[in-house]
C-alpha positions in Angstrom: -17.4 -13.1 -7.0 -16.5 -13.4 -3.3 -13.7 -15.9 -2.6 -13.1 -17.9 0.6 -10.0 -15.8 1.4 -12.1 -12.7 1.4 -13.8 -13.8 4.6 -10.4 -14.0 6.4 -8.6 -11.0 5.1 -8.9 -7.8 7.1 -10.6 -4.7 5.5 -8.3 -1.8 4.7 -9.1 1.8 4.4 -8.5 4.0 1.3 -5.1 5.3 2.2 -3.9 1.8 3.3 -5.0 0.5 -0.1 -3.0 3.3 -1.8 0.1 2.4 0.2 -0.3 -1.3 -0.5 -0.7 -0.5 -4.2 2.4 1.6 -4.1 4.3 -1.3 -2.6 2.9 -3.6 -5.2 4.0 -1.2 -8.0 7.5 -0.5 -6.5 8.2 -4.1 -5.6 9.2 -5.5 -2.3 12.0 -3.7 -0.6 10.6 -0.2 -1.3 11.5 2.5 1.3 9.5 5.4 2.7 10.7 8.2 0.4 10.1 6.1 -2.7 6.6 5.1 -1.5 5.8 8.7 -0.7 7.0 9.9 -4.2 4.9 7.2 -5.9 1.8 8.2 -3.9 2.3 11.9 -4.6 2.9 11.3 -8.3 0.0 8.9 -8.9 -2.6 10.5 -6.7 -1.7 14.2 -7.1 -2.2 14.6 -3.4 0.2 16.3 -1.0 0.8 13.6 1.5 2.6 14.2 4.8 5.5 11.9 5.5 4.2 11.4 9.0 0.8 10.1 7.7 2.7 7.6 5.5 4.9 6.3 8.3 1.9 6.0 10.6 0.1 4.0 8.0 3.1 1.8 7.4 3.3 1.2 11.1 -0.4 0.3 11.2 -0.1 -2.1 8.2 2.9 -3.7 9.9 0.9 -4.1 13.2 -1.9 -5.8 11.2 0.8 -8.1 9.7 0.0 -7.0 6.2 3.6 -5.8 5.6 6.9 -6.3 7.3 10.1 -4.3 7.3 13.8 -4.8 7.5 16.7 -2.4 7.9 19.2 -2.2 5.1 22.9 -1.6 5.3 24.3 1.9 6.0 25.4 3.8 2.9 27.8 6.7 2.4 25.1 8.6 0.4 22.9 8.6 3.6 25.8 9.6 5.9 26.1 6.1 7.2 22.4 5.8 8.1 20.4 2.8 7.4 17.2 2.7 5.3 14.0 0.9 6.4 12.6 -1.3 3.6 9.0 -2.7 3.4 7.7 -6.0 2.0 4.1 -6.9 1.4 3.0 -10.0 3.3 0.4 -12.5 2.4 -2.3 -10.8 4.5 -1.6 -7.5 2.7 -1.9 -9.2 -0.7 -5.2 -10.8 0.3 -6.6 -7.6 1.8 -5.6 -5.6 -1.4 -7.2 -8.3 -3.6 -10.3 -8.2 -1.6 -10.6 -4.4 -1.8 -10.0 -4.5 -5.5 -12.6 -7.2 -6.1 -15.1 -5.4 -3.9 -14.6 -2.1 -5.8 -15.0 -3.8 -9.1 -18.1 -5.6 -8.0 -19.7 -2.5 -6.6 -18.9 -0.4 -9.7 -19.9 -3.0 -12.3 -22.2 -1.4 -14.9 -21.1 2.2 -13.9 -17.7 2.3 -15.6 -18.6 4.8 -18.3 -20.6 7.0 -15.9 -17.7 6.9 -13.3 -15.1 7.7 -16.0 -17.0 11.0 -16.8 -17.1 12.1 -13.1 
């Protein structure tokens, strides 16, 4: 069933959905390398780090996620790590994408599981 928030949340592409799902799974504060590792492990795809950072930048421009820079650590040679947080718009867009996929695949679960 379509909800009112669905009309106001932007549509996200497949890779954007995967990145948002990785953020949801890892929790707010995830950083690029952990997101990349999660995506590679769960999808079995070889994902370029540049594609991930371009997508993170696009999601941030759409106000679906935001980022902050952490404190420098000795393990990183004094460099800072950029962390990402899912914003309300990202949660709404991800929920909309999930509900749409469920609605469109309703009745085809067994058939799709065999594909």
